[in-house]
C-alpha positions as CSV (number, residue, x, y, z in Angstrom):
1,M,9.1,-10.1,-8.8
2,L,7.9,-7.6,-6.3
3,K,10.5,-6.2,-4.0
4,I,9.2,-4.8,-0.8
5,F,11.2,-1.9,0.7
6,H,11.1,-1.7,4.5
7,K,12.2,0.9,7.0
8,R,15.9,0.3,7.8
9,N,15.9,1.4,11.4
10,I,14.9,4.9,10.4
11,D,12.8,7.2,12.5
12,L,9.6,8.7,11.0
13,Q,7.9,11.0,13.5
14,V,5.5,13.9,13.9
15,I,7.0,16.0,16.7
16,D,6.1,19.1,18.7
17,Y,7.6,22.2,17.2
18,R,9.4,22.8,20.5
19,D,11.4,19.6,20.0
20,V,13.1,20.7,16.8
21,E,16.1,21.9,18.7
22,K,16.5,18.5,20.4
23,I,16.5,16.8,17.0
24,L,19.1,19.2,15.7
25,N,21.4,18.5,18.6
26,K,20.8,14.7,18.6
27,D,23.3,12.4,16.7
28,T,25.6,15.3,15.7
29,Y,27.4,13.0,13.3
30,R,24.3,13.0,11.1
31,I,23.6,15.8,8.6
32,K,20.4,17.7,9.4
33,I,18.4,19.0,6.5
34,L,16.1,21.6,8.0
35,I,13.2,23.0,5.9
36,T,12.4,26.1,7.8
37,R,11.2,29.7,7.9
38,T,14.2,30.7,10.1
39,H,16.9,32.7,8.3
40,P,20.0,30.5,7.7
41,E,22.3,33.0,9.5
42,R,20.4,32.3,12.7
43,I,21.1,28.6,12.6
44,K,24.4,27.9,14.5
45,N,24.7,24.2,14.1
46,Q,27.5,23.2,11.7
47,N,25.9,20.0,10.6
48,V,22.6,21.7,9.6
49,H,21.8,22.4,6.0
50,P,18.9,24.8,6.1
51,I,16.5,25.2,3.3
52,W,15.0,28.6,4.0
53,I,11.5,29.0,2.6
54,S,10.7,32.7,1.9
55,K,9.1,34.9,-0.7
56,L,12.0,37.3,-0.4
57,E,14.3,37.7,-3.4
58,H,17.4,36.4,-1.6
59,P,20.2,34.0,-2.7
60,L,19.6,31.7,0.3
61,A,15.8,31.6,0.0
62,V,13.6,29.1,-1.8
63,H,10.2,30.4,-2.9
64,P,7.4,28.4,-1.3
65,S,5.9,27.7,-4.8
66,Q,9.1,25.9,-5.8
67,L,8.7,22.6,-4.0
68,Y,10.7,20.8,-6.7
69,I,13.8,22.8,-5.7
70,I,13.2,21.8,-2.0
71,E,13.0,18.2,-3.1
72,N,16.2,18.4,-5.2
73,L,18.1,20.0,-2.3
74,I,17.0,17.3,0.0
75,L,18.0,14.5,-2.3
76,E,21.3,16.2,-3.0
77,H,22.2,16.2,0.7
78,A,20.5,12.9,1.7
79,R,22.2,10.9,-1.0
80,Q,25.7,11.9,0.3
81,Q,25.1,10.4,3.7
82,H,22.3,9.2,6.0
83,S,20.5,12.3,7.3
84,D,17.8,13.7,9.4
85,I,15.2,15.5,7.3
86,I,13.2,18.0,9.5
87,L,10.2,19.8,8.0
88,D,9.7,22.8,10.3
89,A,7.6,24.9,7.9
90,L,4.4,22.8,7.6
91,E,2.0,25.5,8.6
92,Y,3.5,28.0,6.2
93,L,3.3,25.4,3.3
94,M,-0.4,24.8,4.2
95,I,-1.1,28.5,4.0
96,E,0.7,28.7,0.6
97,H,-0.5,25.4,-1.0
98,G,-3.6,24.3,1.0
99,V,-3.8,21.2,3.3
100,M,-4.1,18.5,0.7
101,S,-1.2,19.6,-1.5
102,T,1.0,20.0,1.5
103,L,0.0,16.5,2.8
104,R,1.0,15.1,-0.7
105,F,4.3,16.9,-0.4
106,V,4.9,15.5,3.1
107,G,4.2,12.0,1.8
108,K,6.8,12.5,-1.0
109,L,9.4,13.7,1.6
110,R,8.7,10.6,3.7
111,D,9.3,8.4,0.7
112,M,12.5,10.2,-0.1
113,A,13.6,9.7,3.5
114,I,12.9,6.0,3.3
115,L,14.8,5.6,-0.1
116,T,17.9,7.4,1.3
117,S,17.7,5.7,4.7
118,S,17.2,9.1,6.4
119,N,15.2,9.9,9.5
120,F,12.2,12.2,8.8
121,Y,10.5,14.5,11.3
122,V,7.6,16.8,10.8
123,S,7.1,19.5,13.5
124,V,3.6,20.6,14.2
125,S,2.2,23.3,16.5
126,D,-1.1,23.9,18.3
127,G,-2.2,25.8,15.2
128,I,-3.0,22.6,13.4
129,D,-6.3,20.9,14.3
130,E,-6.4,17.3,15.6
131,K,-8.0,15.9,12.4
132,T,-5.1,17.3,10.3
133,K,-2.5,16.1,12.9
134,A,-4.0,12.6,12.7
135,L,-3.7,12.7,8.8
136,I,-0.1,13.9,9.1
137,R,0.7,11.1,11.5
138,R,-1.0,8.6,9.2
139,I,1.2,9.8,6.3
140,V,4.5,10.1,8.2
141,E,4.4,7.2,10.7
């Protein structure tokens, strides 16, 4: 028998990078899992679990080539309680992995969000062309 999973009132969106702060401050009872290039010490929200993507050798950093570690960290937090997963390092991942590999990663994060009943947001900037934005929207929404 085929079971069909459907979205359980979860939010799946592509957002403007300037709106990330709004998402971080919205629904403060929810855990925010932020995949970012911003150093964790600069993030002041108590309910935010940053995943800092950096090539620096640092105990708080995850190397961009280690996407599996990012996935494991997301699952670890999202399984504890419904969360907001925010990908705010899309362009950096595209530079490191190429567009198609990054889009596959975005699709995997979306599926993880659905399975854990978490909201999923991908922030994009003007640096991404309209064709790529349309592909991202198609994958996420």
